[in-house]
PyMOL CGO cylinders between C-alpha atoms (Angstrom):
from pymol import cmd
from pymol.cgo import CYLINDER

trace = [
    CYLINDER, 23.47, 1.47, -6.10, 22.25, 0.94, -9.63, 0.3, 1, 1, 1, 1, 1, 1,
    CYLINDER, 22.25, 0.94, -9.63, 23.88, 2.80, -12.49, 0.3, 1, 1, 1, 1, 1, 1,
    CYLINDER, 23.88, 2.80, -12.49, 22.46, 6.28, -13.02, 0.3, 1, 1, 1, 1, 1, 1,
    CYLINDER, 22.46, 6.28, -13.02, 21.77, 5.44, -16.65, 0.3, 1, 1, 1, 1, 1, 1,
    CYLINDER, 21.77, 5.44, -16.65, 19.54, 2.51, -15.64, 0.3, 1, 1, 1, 1, 1, 1,
    CYLINDER, 19.54, 2.51, -15.64, 17.56, 4.69, -13.25, 0.3, 1, 1, 1, 1, 1, 1,
    CYLINDER, 17.56, 4.69, -13.25, 17.21, 7.41, -15.89, 0.3, 1, 1, 1, 1, 1, 1,
    CYLINDER, 17.21, 7.41, -15.89, 16.07, 4.89, -18.51, 0.3, 1, 1, 1, 1, 1, 1,
    CYLINDER, 16.07, 4.89, -18.51, 13.45, 3.52, -16.14, 0.3, 1, 1, 1, 1, 1, 1,
    CYLINDER, 13.45, 3.52, -16.14, 12.19, 7.04, -15.34, 0.3, 1, 1, 1, 1, 1, 1,
    CYLINDER, 12.19, 7.04, -15.34, 11.97, 7.82, -19.05, 0.3, 1, 1, 1, 1, 1, 1,
    CYLINDER, 11.97, 7.82, -19.05, 9.93, 4.66, -19.61, 0.3, 1, 1, 1, 1, 1, 1,
    CYLINDER, 9.93, 4.66, -19.61, 7.59, 5.61, -16.78, 0.3, 1, 1, 1, 1, 1, 1,
    CYLINDER, 7.59, 5.61, -16.78, 6.92, 9.02, -18.36, 0.3, 1, 1, 1, 1, 1, 1,
    CYLINDER, 6.92, 9.02, -18.36, 6.27, 7.43, -21.73, 0.3, 1, 1, 1, 1, 1, 1,
    CYLINDER, 6.27, 7.43, -21.73, 3.85, 4.91, -20.23, 0.3, 1, 1, 1, 1, 1, 1,
    CYLINDER, 3.85, 4.91, -20.23, 1.81, 7.73, -18.69, 0.3, 1, 1, 1, 1, 1, 1,
    CYLINDER, 1.81, 7.73, -18.69, 1.94, 9.77, -21.91, 0.3, 1, 1, 1, 1, 1, 1,
    CYLINDER, 1.94, 9.77, -21.91, 0.59, 6.97, -24.14, 0.3, 1, 1, 1, 1, 1, 1,
    CYLINDER, 0.59, 6.97, -24.14, -1.78, 5.28, -21.65, 0.3, 1, 1, 1, 1, 1, 1,
    CYLINDER, -1.78, 5.28, -21.65, -4.99, 6.78, -23.06, 0.3, 1, 1, 1, 1, 1, 1,
    CYLINDER, -4.99, 6.78, -23.06, -4.03, 6.16, -26.68, 0.3, 1, 1, 1, 1, 1, 1,
    CYLINDER, -4.03, 6.16, -26.68, -2.98, 2.60, -25.88, 0.3, 1, 1, 1, 1, 1, 1,
    CYLINDER, -2.98, 2.60, -25.88, -6.26, 1.90, -24.07, 0.3, 1, 1, 1, 1, 1, 1,
    CYLINDER, -6.26, 1.90, -24.07, -8.28, 3.29, -27.00, 0.3, 1, 1, 1, 1, 1, 1,
    CYLINDER, -8.28, 3.29, -27.00, -6.39, 1.18, -29.55, 0.3, 1, 1, 1, 1, 1, 1,
    CYLINDER, -6.39, 1.18, -29.55, -6.87, -1.92, -27.41, 0.3, 1, 1, 1, 1, 1, 1,
    CYLINDER, -6.87, -1.92, -27.41, -10.59, -1.20, -27.09, 0.3, 1, 1, 1, 1, 1, 1,
    CYLINDER, -10.59, -1.20, -27.09, -10.89, -0.91, -30.88, 0.3, 1, 1, 1, 1, 1, 1,
    CYLINDER, -10.89, -0.91, -30.88, -8.76, -4.01, -31.45, 0.3, 1, 1, 1, 1, 1, 1,
    CYLINDER, -8.76, -4.01, -31.45, -6.30, -2.09, -33.64, 0.3, 1, 1, 1, 1, 1, 1,
    CYLINDER, -6.30, -2.09, -33.64, -3.19, -4.20, -33.06, 0.3, 1, 1, 1, 1, 1, 1,
    CYLINDER, -3.19, -4.20, -33.06, -1.35, -2.66, -36.01, 0.3, 1, 1, 1, 1, 1, 1,
    CYLINDER, -1.35, -2.66, -36.01, -1.79, 0.76, -34.41, 0.3, 1, 1, 1, 1, 1, 1,
    CYLINDER, -1.79, 0.76, -34.41, -0.51, -0.63, -31.11, 0.3, 1, 1, 1, 1, 1, 1,
    CYLINDER, -0.51, -0.63, -31.11, 2.56, -2.01, -32.86, 0.3, 1, 1, 1, 1, 1, 1,
    CYLINDER, 2.56, -2.01, -32.86, 3.36, 1.47, -34.21, 0.3, 1, 1, 1, 1, 1, 1,
    CYLINDER, 3.36, 1.47, -34.21, 3.51, 2.98, -30.72, 0.3, 1, 1, 1, 1, 1, 1,
    CYLINDER, 3.51, 2.98, -30.72, 6.95, 3.23, -29.10, 0.3, 1, 1, 1, 1, 1, 1,
    CYLINDER, 6.95, 3.23, -29.10, 8.08, 0.04, -27.38, 0.3, 1, 1, 1, 1, 1, 1,
    CYLINDER, 8.08, 0.04, -27.38, 8.80, 1.84, -24.14, 0.3, 1, 1, 1, 1, 1, 1,
    CYLINDER, 8.80, 1.84, -24.14, 5.17, 2.98, -23.91, 0.3, 1, 1, 1, 1, 1, 1,
    CYLINDER, 5.17, 2.98, -23.91, 4.17, -0.56, -22.94, 0.3, 1, 1, 1, 1, 1, 1,
    CYLINDER, 4.17, -0.56, -22.94, 3.62, -0.93, -19.17, 0.3, 1, 1, 1, 1, 1, 1,
    CYLINDER, 3.62, -0.93, -19.17, 5.29, -4.35, -19.15, 0.3, 1, 1, 1, 1, 1, 1,
    CYLINDER, 5.29, -4.35, -19.15, 8.66, -2.75, -19.98, 0.3, 1, 1, 1, 1, 1, 1,
    CYLINDER, 8.66, -2.75, -19.98, 8.74, -0.78, -16.72, 0.3, 1, 1, 1, 1, 1, 1,
    CYLINDER, 8.74, -0.78, -16.72, 10.93, -2.35, -14.03, 0.3, 1, 1, 1, 1, 1, 1,
    CYLINDER, 10.93, -2.35, -14.03, 10.17, -2.27, -10.32, 0.3, 1, 1, 1, 1, 1, 1,
    CYLINDER, 10.17, -2.27, -10.32, 13.23, -0.96, -8.51, 0.3, 1, 1, 1, 1, 1, 1,
    CYLINDER, 13.23, -0.96, -8.51, 14.23, -0.39, -4.90, 0.3, 1, 1, 1, 1, 1, 1,
    CYLINDER, 14.23, -0.39, -4.90, 13.50, 3.22, -3.92, 0.3, 1, 1, 1, 1, 1, 1,
    CYLINDER, 13.50, 3.22, -3.92, 16.69, 3.38, -1.89, 0.3, 1, 1, 1, 1, 1, 1,
    CYLINDER, 16.69, 3.38, -1.89, 19.34, 1.61, -3.97, 0.3, 1, 1, 1, 1, 1, 1,
    CYLINDER, 19.34, 1.61, -3.97, 17.72, 1.22, -7.39, 0.3, 1, 1, 1, 1, 1, 1,
    CYLINDER, 17.72, 1.22, -7.39, 18.32, -2.53, -7.33, 0.3, 1, 1, 1, 1, 1, 1,
    CYLINDER, 18.32, -2.53, -7.33, 16.09, -4.32, -9.82, 0.3, 1, 1, 1, 1, 1, 1,
    CYLINDER, 16.09, -4.32, -9.82, 16.29, -7.86, -8.49, 0.3, 1, 1, 1, 1, 1, 1,
    CYLINDER, 16.29, -7.86, -8.49, 14.75, -9.23, -5.28, 0.3, 1, 1, 1, 1, 1, 1,
    CYLINDER, 14.75, -9.23, -5.28, 12.26, -6.35, -5.11, 0.3, 1, 1, 1, 1, 1, 1,
    CYLINDER, 12.26, -6.35, -5.11, 9.61, -6.56, -2.38, 0.3, 1, 1, 1, 1, 1, 1,
    CYLINDER, 9.61, -6.56, -2.38, 6.53, -4.82, -3.75, 0.3, 1, 1, 1, 1, 1, 1,
    CYLINDER, 6.53, -4.82, -3.75, 4.82, -4.38, -0.37, 0.3, 1, 1, 1, 1, 1, 1,
    CYLINDER, 4.82, -4.38, -0.37, 7.71, -2.28, 0.96, 0.3, 1, 1, 1, 1, 1, 1,
    CYLINDER, 7.71, -2.28, 0.96, 9.23, -0.87, -2.24, 0.3, 1, 1, 1, 1, 1, 1,
    CYLINDER, 9.23, -0.87, -2.24, 12.66, -2.13, -1.17, 0.3, 1, 1, 1, 1, 1, 1,
    CYLINDER, 12.66, -2.13, -1.17, 15.10, -4.80, -2.27, 0.3, 1, 1, 1, 1, 1, 1,
    CYLINDER, 15.10, -4.80, -2.27, 15.77, -7.70, 0.06, 0.3, 1, 1, 1, 1, 1, 1,
    CYLINDER, 15.77, -7.70, 0.06, 19.07, -6.17, 1.17, 0.3, 1, 1, 1, 1, 1, 1,
    CYLINDER, 19.07, -6.17, 1.17, 17.63, -2.75, 2.04, 0.3, 1, 1, 1, 1, 1, 1,
    CYLINDER, 17.63, -2.75, 2.04, 14.63, -4.44, 3.68, 0.3, 1, 1, 1, 1, 1, 1,
    CYLINDER, 14.63, -4.44, 3.68, 16.87, -6.53, 5.91, 0.3, 1, 1, 1, 1, 1, 1,
    CYLINDER, 16.87, -6.53, 5.91, 18.89, -3.49, 7.00, 0.3, 1, 1, 1, 1, 1, 1,
    CYLINDER, 18.89, -3.49, 7.00, 15.76, -1.54, 7.94, 0.3, 1, 1, 1, 1, 1, 1,
    CYLINDER, 15.76, -1.54, 7.94, 14.16, -4.55, 9.64, 0.3, 1, 1, 1, 1, 1, 1,
    CYLINDER, 14.16, -4.55, 9.64, 17.30, -5.18, 11.72, 0.3, 1, 1, 1, 1, 1, 1,
    CYLINDER, 17.30, -5.18, 11.72, 17.28, -1.57, 12.91, 0.3, 1, 1, 1, 1, 1, 1,
    CYLINDER, 17.28, -1.57, 12.91, 13.57, -1.85, 13.79, 0.3, 1, 1, 1, 1, 1, 1,
    CYLINDER, 13.57, -1.85, 13.79, 12.57, 0.85, 11.31, 0.3, 1, 1, 1, 1, 1, 1,
    CYLINDER, 12.57, 0.85, 11.31, 9.76, -1.19, 9.71, 0.3, 1, 1, 1, 1, 1, 1,
    CYLINDER, 9.76, -1.19, 9.71, 6.71, -1.46, 11.98, 0.3, 1, 1, 1, 1, 1, 1,
    CYLINDER, 6.71, -1.46, 11.98, 5.44, -4.96, 12.65, 0.3, 1, 1, 1, 1, 1, 1,
    CYLINDER, 5.44, -4.96, 12.65, 8.54, -6.74, 11.31, 0.3, 1, 1, 1, 1, 1, 1,
    CYLINDER, 8.54, -6.74, 11.31, 10.60, -8.74, 13.78, 0.3, 1, 1, 1, 1, 1, 1,
    CYLINDER, 10.60, -8.74, 13.78, 13.33, -11.30, 13.29, 0.3, 1, 1, 1, 1, 1, 1,
    CYLINDER, 13.33, -11.30, 13.29, 11.94, -14.77, 13.63, 0.3, 1, 1, 1, 1, 1, 1,
    CYLINDER, 11.94, -14.77, 13.63, 13.49, -17.32, 15.99, 0.3, 1, 1, 1, 1, 1, 1,
    CYLINDER, 13.49, -17.32, 15.99, 12.32, -20.74, 17.07, 0.3, 1, 1, 1, 1, 1, 1,
]
cmd.load_cgo(trace, "trace")
């Protein structure tokens, strides 16, 4: 499980991204890069981190399932993910 502070920081960034989305889009449309630079850093969408919905792990995130590789493997082994089977040849 990821540290609670990391999860809270990511949630805070997500709220800030939503809050400044319209203003950021308007400044980009106008080409006002100085105005963009004055916005908070955490309002940039590229600073948001994809995290596993179960464990909060930031690395080895599988976007299609919203899980990290470890959580994905556990669920796949139990047969809880439809259409996913262990390969063997």
